[in-house]
All heavy atoms as an XYZ file, in Angstrom:
945
protein
N     124.608     68.480     73.347
C     125.484     69.457     72.748
C     126.735     69.670     73.590
O     127.824     69.844     73.048
C     124.700     70.761     72.566
C     125.464     71.818     71.830
S     125.707     71.329     70.128
C     126.174     72.831     69.420
N     126.590     69.660     74.923
C     127.754     69.849     75.792
C     128.751     68.702     75.614
O     129.949     68.924     75.617
C     127.312     69.942     77.255
C     126.676     71.253     77.611
C     126.378     71.303     79.093
C     125.727     72.628     79.450
N     125.465     72.728     80.886
N     128.233     67.488     75.450
C     129.114     66.331     75.266
C     129.904     66.480     73.965
O     131.104     66.216     73.934
C     128.295     65.023     75.250
O     127.548     64.943     76.448
C     129.199     63.821     75.120
N     129.232     66.913     72.917
C     129.908     67.119     71.635
C     131.017     68.152     71.777
O     132.129     67.958     71.280
C     128.897     67.556     70.560
C     129.548     67.938     69.271
C     130.053     66.960     68.425
C     129.687     69.273     68.913
C     130.673     67.298     67.238
C     130.318     69.634     67.732
C     130.804     68.639     66.884
N     130.731     69.245     72.434
C     131.739     70.299     72.624
C     132.919     69.788     73.442
O     134.068     70.115     73.148
C     131.109     71.526     73.295
C     130.184     72.308     72.377
S     130.976     72.848     70.857
C     132.048     74.112     71.471
N     132.662     69.012     74.461
C     133.763     68.444     75.270
C     134.647     67.540     74.427
O     135.868     67.579     74.510
C     133.205     67.678     76.467
C     132.682     68.564     77.555
C     132.225     67.754     78.737
N     131.581     68.620     79.709
C     130.702     68.225     80.584
N     130.329     66.953     80.626
N     130.170     69.072     81.428
N     134.006     66.700     73.605
C     134.780     65.806     72.730
C     135.582     66.613     71.711
O     136.745     66.296     71.434
C     133.868     64.809     72.004
C     133.324     63.734     72.880
N     134.114     62.799     73.505
C     132.049     63.447     73.251
C     133.369     61.981     74.221
N     132.092     62.356     74.085
N     134.973     67.646     71.171
C     135.655     68.489     70.193
C     136.856     69.192     70.824
O     137.949     69.201     70.260
C     134.688     69.528     69.608
C     135.276     70.467     68.559
C     135.764     69.665     67.348
C     134.262     71.514     68.139
N     136.672     69.739     72.005
C     137.777     70.406     72.706
C     138.880     69.404     73.037
O     140.069     69.683     72.850
C     137.264     71.124     73.973
C     136.409     72.329     73.564
C     138.425     71.572     74.855
C     135.663     72.975     74.715
N     138.507     68.216     73.480
C     139.492     67.176     73.771
C     140.272     66.772     72.536
O     141.498     66.618     72.569
N     139.575     66.629     71.407
C     140.225     66.271     70.159
C     141.200     67.358     69.723
O     142.337     67.071     69.332
C     139.175     66.023     69.064
C     139.769     65.791     67.714
C     140.345     64.567     67.399
C     139.774     66.793     66.754
C     140.920     64.348     66.155
C     140.338     66.585     65.513
C     140.911     65.365     65.216
N     140.773     68.604     69.786
C     141.628     69.715     69.383
C     142.875     69.785     70.268
O     143.992     69.997     69.786
C     140.841     71.047     69.405
C     141.767     72.240     69.245
C     139.774     71.046     68.329
N     142.711     69.577     71.568
C     143.863     69.593     72.488
C     144.834     68.464     72.170
O     146.049     68.674     72.124
C     143.395     69.495     73.936
S     142.577     70.990     74.530
N     144.318     67.269     71.947
C     145.188     66.123     71.617
C     145.919     66.358     70.300
O     147.105     66.073     70.177
C     144.375     64.837     71.541
S     143.843     64.234     73.148
N     145.206     66.874     69.300
C     145.833     67.148     68.009
C     146.939     68.187     68.170
O     148.015     68.057     67.583
C     144.791     67.630     67.005
N     146.691     69.208     68.976
C     147.711     70.227     69.221
C     148.940     69.655     69.897
O     150.074     69.999     69.545
N     148.742     68.773     70.860
C     149.883     68.143     71.536
C     150.689     67.292     70.569
O     151.914     67.322     70.573
C     149.402     67.295     72.714
C     148.972     68.064     73.945
C     148.328     67.112     74.964
C     150.141     68.786     74.574
N     150.004     66.515     69.756
C     150.707     65.661     68.792
C     151.465     66.488     67.769
O     152.593     66.163     67.411
C     149.723     64.722     68.092
C     149.159     63.604     68.955
C     148.099     62.828     68.184
C     150.255     62.677     69.443
N     150.875     67.577     67.300
C     151.563     68.430     66.331
C     152.755     69.110     66.978
O     153.793     69.291     66.353
C     150.601     69.467     65.764
C     149.600     68.867     64.809
S     148.341     70.020     64.256
C     149.302     71.317     63.565
N     152.655     69.464     68.234
C     153.767     70.096     68.937
C     154.931     69.158     69.137
O     156.077     69.584     69.220
N     154.677     67.867     69.197
C     155.738     66.880     69.397
C     156.258     66.321     68.082
O     157.171     65.504     68.081
C     155.222     65.727     70.262
S     154.817     66.205     71.939
N     155.683     66.730     66.959
C     156.060     66.133     65.680
C     157.519     66.372     65.332
O     158.123     65.585     64.612
C     155.162     66.656     64.562
O     155.371     68.041     64.385
N     158.141     67.433     65.826
C     159.549     67.704     65.528
C     160.478     66.736     66.255
O     161.659     66.693     65.982
C     159.902     69.146     65.883
C     159.892     69.427     67.339
N     158.734     69.669     68.034
C     160.893     69.479     68.237
C     159.034     69.871     69.310
N     160.325     69.763     69.460
N     159.945     65.943     67.180
C     160.757     64.967     67.909
C     160.949     63.676     67.127
O     161.800     62.865     67.466
C     160.106     64.639     69.261
C     159.913     65.799     70.222
C     159.143     65.331     71.459
C     161.242     66.394     70.619
N     160.146     63.471     66.088
C     160.154     62.220     65.332
C     160.494     62.478     63.866
O     160.193     63.530     63.327
C     158.778     61.541     65.405
C     158.376     61.159     66.790
C     157.599     61.996     67.562
C     158.784     59.959     67.336
C     157.230     61.660     68.842
C     158.426     59.607     68.625
C     157.653     60.465     69.374
N     161.112     61.476     63.223
C     161.294     61.533     61.779
C     159.908     61.449     61.153
O     158.996     60.850     61.729
C     162.177     60.378     61.304
C     163.633     60.560     61.668
C     164.191     59.892     62.749
C     164.433     61.414     60.939
C     165.523     60.073     63.089
C     165.771     61.599     61.259
C     166.301     60.927     62.335
O     167.609     61.107     62.672
N     159.698     62.040     59.972
C     158.361     62.060     59.364
C     157.736     60.670     59.208
O     156.543     60.518     59.342
C     158.595     62.692     57.998
C     159.836     63.492     58.148
C     160.666     62.762     59.172
N     158.553     59.678     58.929
C     158.055     58.299     58.872
C     159.195     57.366     59.263
O     160.367     57.720     59.148
C     157.496     57.956     57.492
C     158.478     58.089     56.358
C     157.820     57.761     55.034
C     158.844     57.812     53.920
N     158.306     57.390     52.650
N     158.842     56.184     59.723
C     159.844     55.252     60.250
C     160.890     54.871     59.205
O     162.043     54.632     59.535
C     159.162     54.006     60.796
N     160.506     54.820     57.941
C     161.443     54.408     56.889
C     162.181     55.595     56.263
O     162.853     55.434     55.252
C     160.691     53.642     55.800
O     159.780     54.511     55.154
N     162.076     56.775     56.864
C     162.661     57.982     56.265
C     164.154     57.829     55.998
O     164.646     58.245     54.951
C     162.406     59.192     57.156
N     164.889     57.229     56.920
C     166.336     57.084     56.732
C     166.665     56.163     55.566
O     167.688     56.336     54.904
C     167.001     56.581     58.009
C     166.923     57.527     59.209
C     167.615     56.914     60.414
C     167.495     58.890     58.885
N     165.804     55.200     55.303
C     166.028     54.293     54.170
C     165.807     54.978     52.830
O     166.240     54.480     51.795
C     165.106     53.074     54.264
C     165.457     52.202     55.435
O     166.611     52.139     55.851
N     164.463     51.547     55.995
N     165.113     56.114     52.833
C     164.825     56.830     51.599
C     165.941     57.798     51.197
O     165.885     58.397     50.130
C     163.516     57.619     51.744
C     162.313     56.696     51.953
O     162.405     55.506     51.581
O     161.299     57.171     52.490
N     166.950     57.955     52.036
C     168.055     58.875     51.750
C     169.032     58.196     50.794
O     169.429     57.057     51.002
C     168.781     59.285     53.057
C     167.815     60.022     53.985
C     170.003     60.135     52.763
C     167.270     61.313     53.415
N     169.406     58.925     49.741
C     170.302     58.394     48.720
C     171.423     59.376     48.438
O     171.245     60.593     48.491
C     169.550     58.150     47.408
C     168.414     57.175     47.510
C     168.937     55.743     47.553
N     167.855     54.795     47.690
C     167.598     54.104     48.788
N     168.336     54.269     49.859
N     166.607     53.249     48.839
N     172.582     58.841     48.106
C     173.716     59.673     47.720
C     173.341     60.475     46.485
O     172.654     59.982     45.591
C     174.930     58.796     47.436
C     176.201     59.579     47.304
C     177.428     58.683     47.351
O     177.329     57.471     47.418
N     178.583     59.289     47.327
N     173.766     61.742     46.465
C     173.485     62.608     45.334
C     172.228     63.453     45.497
O     171.939     64.288     44.647
N     171.467     63.236     46.584
C     170.257     64.034     46.799
C     170.615     65.496     47.041
O     171.694     65.812     47.540
C     169.462     63.507     48.005
C     168.815     62.162     47.795
S     167.990     61.550     49.280
C     166.383     62.302     49.105
N     169.699     66.380     46.712
C     169.877     67.805     46.976
C     169.386     68.112     48.398
O     168.643     67.316     48.985
C     169.076     68.625     45.971
O     167.691     68.501     46.245
N     169.782     69.257     48.950
C     169.273     69.638     50.272
C     167.744     69.694     50.319
O     167.141     69.270     51.307
C     169.897     71.011     50.510
C     171.173     70.977     49.742
C     170.837     70.184     48.506
N     167.099     70.163     49.252
C     165.629     70.220     49.229
C     165.020     68.828     49.324
O     164.013     68.623     49.999
C     165.138     70.921     47.967
C     165.315     72.412     47.996
C     164.740     73.048     46.743
C     164.939     74.557     46.791
N     164.423     75.225     45.590
N     165.628     67.863     48.643
C     165.113     66.484     48.700
C     165.272     65.909     50.098
O     164.387     65.194     50.585
C     165.844     65.610     47.680
C     165.529     65.957     46.241
C     166.412     65.218     45.252
O     167.656     65.226     45.425
O     165.860     64.636     44.302
N     166.383     66.211     50.751
C     166.600     65.705     52.116
C     165.586     66.332     53.066
O     165.007     65.641     53.907
C     168.049     65.968     52.582
C     168.227     65.612     54.040
C     169.030     65.178     51.721
N     165.337     67.624     52.938
C     164.344     68.280     53.803
C     162.966     67.688     53.567
O     162.207     67.459     54.516
C     164.344     69.806     53.566
C     165.612     70.415     54.166
C     163.099     70.459     54.167
C     165.806     71.880     53.876
N     162.632     67.392     52.320
C     161.347     66.761     52.025
C     161.235     65.391     52.694
O     160.164     64.973     53.106
C     161.190     66.605     50.515
C     159.807     66.904     50.008
C     159.699     66.884     48.507
N     160.716     67.733     47.903
C     161.331     67.459     46.767
N     161.060     66.377     46.091
N     162.251     68.274     46.287
N     162.351     64.690     52.820
C     162.355     63.337     53.378
C     162.468     63.340     54.898
O     161.756     62.603     55.578
C     163.515     62.516     52.773
O     163.396     62.553     51.354
C     163.468     61.083     53.244
N     163.377     64.166     55.456
C     163.650     64.137     56.897
C     163.148     65.361     57.655
O     163.176     65.368     58.879
C     165.166     64.025     57.141
C     165.863     62.787     56.620
C     167.351     62.846     56.940
C     165.240     61.529     57.198
N     162.749     66.393     56.950
C     162.372     67.638     57.614
C     163.605     68.519     57.777
O     164.685     68.202     57.284
N     163.434     69.637     58.462
C     164.549     70.559     58.675
C     165.527     69.991     59.695
O     165.106     69.366     60.678
C     164.030     71.915     59.161
C     163.320     72.666     58.064
O     163.783     72.714     56.936
N     162.174     73.247     58.379
N     166.814     70.214     59.494
C     167.812     69.677     60.437
C     167.774     70.438     61.762
O     167.348     71.589     61.828
C     169.138     69.908     59.716
C     168.876     71.050     58.790
C     167.442     70.946     58.387
N     168.253     69.775     62.810
C     168.361     70.417     64.122
C     169.572     71.329     64.181
O     169.546     72.351     64.854
C     168.458     69.353     65.229
C     167.205     68.504     65.303
O     166.099     69.086     65.287
O     167.328     67.267     65.364
N     170.651     70.951     63.489
C     171.891     71.734     63.479
C     172.478     71.723     62.077
O     172.340     70.752     61.343
C     172.944     71.149     64.440
C     172.449     71.005     65.843
C     172.019     69.771     66.326
C     172.407     72.099     66.701
C     171.554     69.641     67.620
C     171.943     71.967     67.998
C     171.514     70.735     68.451
O     171.049     70.614     69.729
N     173.160     72.819     61.742
C     173.896     72.905     60.475
C     175.306     73.378     60.771
O     175.506     74.271     61.574
C     173.252     73.930     59.531
C     171.980     73.483     58.878
C     171.517     74.550     57.896
C     170.298     74.123     57.146
N     169.896     75.135     56.146
N     176.281     72.777     60.092
C     177.672     73.203     60.169
C     178.167     73.404     58.744
O     177.912     72.581     57.878
C     178.508     72.152     60.898
C     178.194     72.055     62.378
C     178.990     70.963     63.066
N     178.475     69.624     62.859
C     177.423     69.109     63.496
N     176.738     69.834     64.343
N     177.042     67.884     63.288
N     178.878     74.494     58.528
C     179.394     74.800     57.191
C     180.880     75.074     57.305
O     181.317     75.835     58.168
C     178.667     76.015     56.578
C     177.174     75.707     56.455
C     179.259     76.370     55.228
C     176.332     76.878     56.027
N     181.660     74.436     56.437
C     183.102     74.608     56.416
C     183.550     74.613     54.955
O     183.682     73.563     54.340
C     183.770     73.477     57.200
C     185.249     73.668     57.349
O     185.797     74.688     56.944
N     185.906     72.684     57.919
N     183.724     75.802     54.407
C     184.096     75.987     52.998
C     183.071     75.334     52.086
O     181.907     75.696     52.121
C     185.525     75.502     52.738
C     186.530     76.294     53.533
C     187.072     75.785     54.707
C     186.909     77.571     53.137
C     187.975     76.529     55.457
C     187.802     78.320     53.880
C     188.334     77.792     55.037
O     189.207     78.529     55.771
N     183.445     74.327     51.292
C     182.502     73.711     50.366
C     181.760     72.523     50.985
O     181.018     71.836     50.309
C     183.205     73.298     49.071
C     184.279     72.243     49.296
O     184.707     72.075     50.445
O     184.703     71.610     48.320
N     181.957     72.276     52.264
C     181.324     71.155     52.950
C     180.241     71.682     53.879
O     180.467     72.613     54.646
C     182.369     70.380     53.760
C     181.874     69.171     54.522
C     181.564     68.040     53.554
C     182.923     68.713     55.512
N     179.052     71.111     53.782
C     177.951     71.469     54.674
C     177.481     70.192     55.359
O     177.294     69.164     54.710
C     176.804     72.098     53.873
C     175.703     72.625     54.740
C     174.703     73.480     53.967
O     174.992     73.866     52.815
O     173.640     73.755     54.529
N     177.311     70.254     56.675
C     176.913     69.079     57.444
C     175.648     69.400     58.223
O     175.558     70.438     58.869
C     178.043     68.695     58.399
C     177.807     67.401     59.141
C     179.018     67.000     59.945
O     179.141     67.467     61.093
O     179.840     66.227     59.423
N     174.671     68.510     58.143
C     173.420     68.660     58.878
C     173.333     67.553     59.905
O     173.777     66.418     59.665
C     172.228     68.547     57.952
C     172.082     69.659     56.970
C     172.922     70.726     56.777
C     171.037     69.815     56.024
N     172.452     71.522     55.784
C     171.287     70.994     55.293
C     169.912     69.070     55.719
C     170.447     71.442     54.288
C     169.065     69.517     54.712
C     169.336     70.696     54.012
N     172.729     67.866     61.047
C     172.535     66.869     62.100
C     171.072     66.852     62.527
O     170.466     67.894     62.772
C     173.419     67.179     63.305
C     173.320     66.136     64.390
C     174.303     66.364     65.522
O     175.430     66.824     65.254
O     173.942     66.074     66.673
N     170.528     65.657     62.605
C     169.173     65.419     63.093
C     169.266     64.611     64.382
O     170.075     63.685     64.473
C     168.364     64.614     62.076
C     168.081     65.335     60.775
C     169.006     65.333     59.743
C     166.888     65.997     60.593
C     168.739     65.987     58.551
C     166.613     66.656     59.397
C     167.544     66.643     58.384
O     167.286     67.292     57.207
N     168.449     64.937     65.366
C     168.351     64.186     66.615
C     166.874     63.903     66.842
O     166.169     64.712     67.438
C     168.906     65.001     67.792
C     170.388     65.177     67.701
O     171.137     64.300     68.042
N     170.818     66.332     67.212
N     166.406     62.768     66.333
C     164.973     62.459     66.402
C     164.756     60.989     66.723
O     165.631     60.156     66.538
C     164.297     62.797     65.077
C     164.409     64.272     64.725
C     163.646     64.604     63.483
C     163.846     66.078     63.164
N     162.689     66.700     62.600
N     163.552     60.713     67.197
C     163.148     59.337     67.481
C     162.618     58.716     66.183
O     161.948     59.381     65.397
C     162.031     59.307     68.519
C     162.374     60.005     69.803
S     163.556     59.040     70.745
C     163.229     59.658     72.365
N     162.921     57.443     65.982
C     162.372     56.746     64.822
C     160.900     56.413     65.044
O     160.110     56.409     64.118
C     163.168     55.475     64.526
C     164.544     55.698     63.915
C     165.309     54.391     63.819
C     164.431     56.347     62.548
N     160.555     56.095     66.291
C     159.155     55.796     66.616
C     158.899     56.120     68.097
O     159.849     56.292     68.871
C     158.813     54.343     66.275
C     159.569     53.355     67.132
O     159.429     53.331     68.346
N     160.384     52.527     66.495
N     157.650     56.192     68.508
C     157.330     56.572     69.891
C     157.829     55.585     70.945
O     157.902     55.925     72.121
C     155.801     56.621     69.900
C     155.398     56.776     68.485
C     156.464     56.105     67.670
N     158.191     54.384     70.553
C     158.663     53.392     71.517
C     160.163     53.490     71.794
O     160.665     52.827     72.692
C     158.314     51.980     71.031
C     156.822     51.709     70.817
C     156.609     50.321     70.257
C     156.039     51.909     72.104
N     160.877     54.297     71.018
C     162.317     54.474     71.248
C     162.558     55.140     72.595
O     161.778     55.983     73.029
C     162.943     55.355     70.164
C     163.307     54.588     68.917
O     163.248     53.350     68.938
O     163.649     55.236     67.912
N     163.659     54.752     73.242
C     163.997     55.378     74.521
C     165.096     56.428     74.380
O     165.435     57.100     75.341
C     164.388     54.327     75.558
C     165.580     53.501     75.124
O     166.079     53.657     74.020
N     166.030     52.626     75.985
N     165.672     56.569     73.191
C     166.655     57.615     72.945
C     166.644     57.969     71.461
O     166.271     57.166     70.626
C     168.055     57.200     73.392
C     168.666     56.077     72.583
C     170.081     55.758     73.022
O     170.868     56.696     73.228
O     170.381     54.570     73.145
N     167.054     59.193     71.143
C     167.010     59.621     69.744
C     168.061     58.934     68.875
O     169.093     58.492     69.360
C     167.264     61.124     69.806
C     167.737     61.429     71.160
C     167.446     60.255     72.041
N     167.754     58.875     67.604
C     168.705     58.448     66.601
C     169.317     59.713     66.012
O     168.604     60.613     65.596
C     168.014     57.629     65.499
O     167.485     56.442     66.080
C     168.971     57.270     64.380
N     170.638     59.778     66.020
C     171.352     60.911     65.454
C     171.679     60.563     64.007
O     172.174     59.477     63.717
C     172.658     61.203     66.235
C     173.437     62.338     65.593
C     172.348     61.497     67.694
N     171.392     61.477     63.106
C     171.708     61.286     61.696
C     172.553     62.463     61.238
O     172.184     63.616     61.449
C     170.432     61.192     60.851
O     169.631     60.118     61.348
C     170.753     60.932     59.388
N     173.696     62.143     60.648
C     174.603     63.154     60.103
C     174.532     63.071     58.584
O     174.707     61.997     58.007
C     176.068     62.911     60.559
C     176.168     62.821     62.077
C     176.995     63.962     59.967
C     175.888     64.091     62.817
N     174.272     64.199     57.949
C     174.201     64.284     56.486
C     175.244     65.300     56.049
O     175.317     66.392     56.599
C     172.813     64.785     56.031
C     171.687     63.915     56.569
C     172.764     64.949     54.519
C     171.435     62.665     55.811
N     176.063     64.939     55.055
C     177.052     65.875     54.514
C     176.768     66.134     53.047
O     176.500     65.210     52.285
C     178.466     65.321     54.652
C     178.979     65.377     56.055
C     180.426     64.976     56.106
N     180.890     64.986     57.491
C     181.962     64.356     57.912
N     182.712     63.691     57.063
N     182.307     64.410     59.178
N     176.859     67.410     52.703
C     176.712     67.840     51.318
C     178.024     68.429     50.858
O     178.699     69.109     51.602
C     175.637     68.925     51.194
C     174.269     68.479     51.583
C     173.784     68.723     52.856
C     173.460     67.821     50.675
C     172.514     68.325     53.221
C     172.191     67.420     51.030
C     171.710     67.671     52.309
N     178.358     68.145     49.622
C     179.502     68.777     48.987
C     179.034     69.257     47.623
O     178.453     68.473     46.859
C     180.655     67.787     48.854
C     181.945     68.438     48.432
C     183.117     67.464     48.464
O     183.151     66.568     49.310
O     183.995     67.634     47.618
N     179.239     70.547     47.353
C     178.790     71.156     46.104
C     177.292     70.929     45.866
O     176.855     70.631     44.762
C     179.607     70.637     44.921
C     181.069     70.960     45.072
O     181.431     72.052     45.495
N     181.926     70.003     44.741
N     176.514     71.010     46.959
C     175.061     70.932     46.854
C     174.487     69.543     46.676
O     173.300     69.389     46.391
N     175.297     68.494     46.885
C     174.818     67.115     46.742
C     175.237     66.289     47.953
O     176.341     66.445     48.486
C     175.378     66.455     45.471
C     174.830     67.062     44.218
C     173.365     66.743     44.066
N     172.766     67.506     43.005
C     171.464     67.596     42.818
N     170.633     66.972     43.611
N     170.980     68.304     41.837
N     174.362     65.378     48.368
C     174.646     64.520     49.512
C     175.785     63.555     49.168
O     175.729     62.865     48.155
C     173.387     63.734     49.886
C     173.448     62.966     51.187
C     172.069     62.926     51.820
C     173.974     61.577     51.010
N     176.810     63.543     50.012
C     177.954     62.659     49.778
C     178.174     61.674     50.936
O     178.933     60.727     50.793
C     179.264     63.456     49.533
C     179.170     64.251     48.238
C     179.587     64.356     50.704
N     177.504     61.906     52.083
C     177.769     61.072     53.257
C     176.553     61.095     54.169
O     175.918     62.129     54.342
C     178.989     61.629     53.998
C     179.273     60.999     55.346
C     180.035     59.843     55.454
C     178.787     61.576     56.518
C     180.297     59.284     56.689
C     179.051     61.016     57.752
C     179.808     59.865     57.837
O     180.065     59.312     59.057
N     176.229     59.948     54.743
C     175.193     59.854     55.762
C     175.593     58.804     56.779
O     176.128     57.757     56.414
C     173.845     59.470     55.162
C     172.747     59.393     56.228
S     171.220     58.696     55.600
C     171.240     57.121     56.428
N     175.353     59.087     58.044
C     175.568     58.110     59.109
C     174.462     58.304     60.123
O     174.003     59.424     60.349
C     176.930     58.318     59.762
C     177.344     57.153     60.659
O     176.671     56.093     60.612
O     178.306     57.302     61.417
N     174.003     57.213     60.723
C     173.005     57.315     61.786
C     173.354     56.324     62.884
O     173.894     55.242     62.624
C     171.598     57.070     61.238
O     171.484     55.786     60.693
N     173.067     56.741     64.124
C     173.404     55.930     65.288
C     172.596     56.431     66.469
O     172.101     57.565     66.463
C     174.912     56.014     65.590
C     175.454     57.417     65.478
C     175.381     58.308     66.534
C     176.020     57.855     64.289
C     175.851     59.603     66.414
C     176.494     59.154     64.162
C     176.416     60.027     65.230
N     172.444     55.587     67.483
C     171.775     56.010     68.708
C     172.650     57.035     69.407
O     173.874     56.955     69.361
C     171.489     54.825     69.636
C     170.437     53.889     69.104
C     169.108     54.600     69.040
C     168.008     53.661     68.593
N     166.763     54.352     68.384
N     172.044     57.990     70.064
C     172.787     59.083     70.683
C     173.854     58.568     71.650
O     174.960     59.084     71.701
C     171.829     60.032     71.390
C     172.450     61.332     71.778
C     171.414     62.357     72.161
C     172.099     63.699     72.278
N     171.175     64.795     72.235
N     173.551     57.515     72.409
C     174.518     56.972     73.376
C     175.673     56.246     72.697
O     176.688     55.978     73.323
C     173.816     56.031     74.349
O     173.292     54.913     73.659
N     175.530     55.924     71.412
C     176.569     55.201     70.673
C     177.361     56.122     69.753
O     178.068     55.658     68.864
C     175.925     54.088     69.843
C     175.191     53.072     70.691
C     174.340     52.119     69.866
O     174.248     52.287     68.633
O     173.757     51.211     70.469
N     177.268     57.421     69.968
C     177.940     58.400     69.093
C     179.433     58.108     69.031
O     180.088     57.953     70.056
C     177.709     59.812     69.612
C     178.272     60.873     68.707
C     178.003     62.278     69.251
N     178.230     63.231     68.194
C     177.285     63.851     67.517
N     176.039     63.653     67.833
N     177.584     64.678     66.549
N     179.996     58.009     67.828
C     181.436     57.762     67.705
C     182.235     58.936     68.290
O     181.763     60.066     68.323
C     181.670     57.654     66.203
C     180.379     57.888     65.532
C     179.326     58.127     66.556
N     183.430     58.634     68.754
C     184.288     59.677     69.339
C     184.546     60.786     68.331
O     184.580     61.957     68.677
C     185.606     59.072     69.808
N     184.742     60.428     67.078
C     184.905     61.441     66.032
C     184.296     60.898     64.751
O     184.311     59.700     64.494
C     186.374     61.778     65.817
O     187.053     60.659     65.311
N     183.770     61.791     63.972
C     183.188     61.414     62.696
C     184.271     61.453     61.631
O     185.251     62.186     61.763
C     182.053     62.373     62.345
C     180.873     62.330     63.317
C     179.908     63.461     63.011
C     180.169     61.001     63.250
N     184.124     60.681     60.566
C     185.145     60.676     59.510
C     185.343     62.066     58.930
O     184.399     62.826     58.769
C     184.573     59.732     58.456
C     183.502     58.967     59.128
C     183.021     59.796     60.278
N     186.575     62.378     58.650
C     186.911     63.657     58.035
C     186.566     63.606     56.556
O     186.466     62.535     55.961
C     188.414     63.947     58.195
C     188.825     64.188     59.623
C     188.227     65.455     60.204
O     188.107     66.460     59.470
O     187.866     65.431     61.381
N     186.457     64.761     55.976
C     186.230     64.856     54.539
C     187.447     64.270     53.832
O     188.583     64.589     54.181
C     186.046     66.328     54.164
C     185.948     66.567     52.692
C     185.885     68.054     52.408
C     186.103     68.303     50.939
N     186.219     69.706     50.625
N     187.243     63.395     52.837
C     188.395     62.841     52.119
C     189.148     63.937     51.391
O     188.548     64.847     50.832
C     187.771     61.842     51.144
C     186.332     62.129     51.105
C     185.976     62.915     52.338
N     190.464     63.843     51.432
C     191.302     64.838     50.757
C     191.381     64.499     49.284
O     191.723     63.393     48.910
C     192.707     64.859     51.367
C     193.631     65.779     50.640
N     193.490     67.151     50.695
C     194.678     65.533     49.817
C     194.437     67.697     49.953
N     195.168     66.743     49.406
N     191.046     65.464     48.463
C     191.139     65.282     47.018
C     192.122     66.301     46.481
O     191.883     67.494     46.590
C     189.775     65.497     46.373
C     188.783     64.448     46.764
C     187.503     64.642     45.964
N     186.525     63.711     46.466
C     185.275     64.016     46.723
N     184.829     65.223     46.529
N     184.449     63.101     47.179
N     193.211     65.843     45.902
C     194.176     66.802     45.351
C     193.541     67.591     44.213
O     192.734     67.068     43.469
C     195.326     65.928     44.851
C     194.865     64.528     44.928
C     193.604     64.477     45.714
N     193.894     68.856     44.121
C     193.395     69.701     43.048
C     194.000     69.245     41.724
O     195.181     68.948     41.638
C     193.752     71.168     43.293
C     193.035     71.741     44.472
N     191.687     72.016     44.452
C     193.475     72.059     45.708
C     191.333     72.504     45.618
N     192.394     72.538     46.404
N     193.164     69.235     40.703
C     193.653     68.877     39.367
C     194.360     70.082     38.781
O     193.889     71.209     38.871
C     192.489     68.469     38.456
C     191.838     67.184     38.884
C     190.731     66.833     37.925
C     190.042     65.556     38.368
N     188.921     65.216     37.504
N     195.503     69.813     38.217
C     196.256     70.889     37.560
C     195.768     71.031     36.133
O     195.602     70.048     35.431
C     197.750     70.612     37.587
C     198.312     70.652     38.969
C     199.784     70.430     38.917
N     200.296     70.392     40.270
C     201.391     70.987     40.635
N     202.126     71.632     39.755
N     201.810     70.924     41.881
N     195.595     72.264     35.757
C     195.199     72.527     34.382
C     196.427     72.706     33.519
O     197.378     73.362     33.929
C     194.330     73.769     34.321
C     193.032     73.570     35.054
C     192.171     74.788     34.942
N     190.981     74.589     35.751
C     190.028     75.445     35.853
N     190.094     76.583     35.195
N     188.988     75.195     36.599
N     196.415     72.129     32.314
C     197.591     72.254     31.422
C     197.744     73.650     30.882
O     196.949     74.468     30.856
C     197.339     71.271     30.304
C     195.913     70.855     30.389
C     195.401     71.269     31.739
């Protein structure tokens, strides 16, 4: 009985450690491949989990994820997701050390004049 209890305690401790580290990884290795233009924020959260950072600027919302694709990675993959009017319009991912000096700006769209 003591051996069983030791194994049970060991299992519970290991499971707790793994669950505590789950926010460091994307939910699955192919998660980034499942992201599609036009997705809603709820669909992105279902696919990638909650973002690490959010930035909002008028009608543009940008989310940033900093997670490992798998346990063998030596640095996180940064993923930038942009929403406009509640739909995904832009995604980029790169290794943290390869972060571009600046990310592309929102394309300027002239306002349509009403007759």
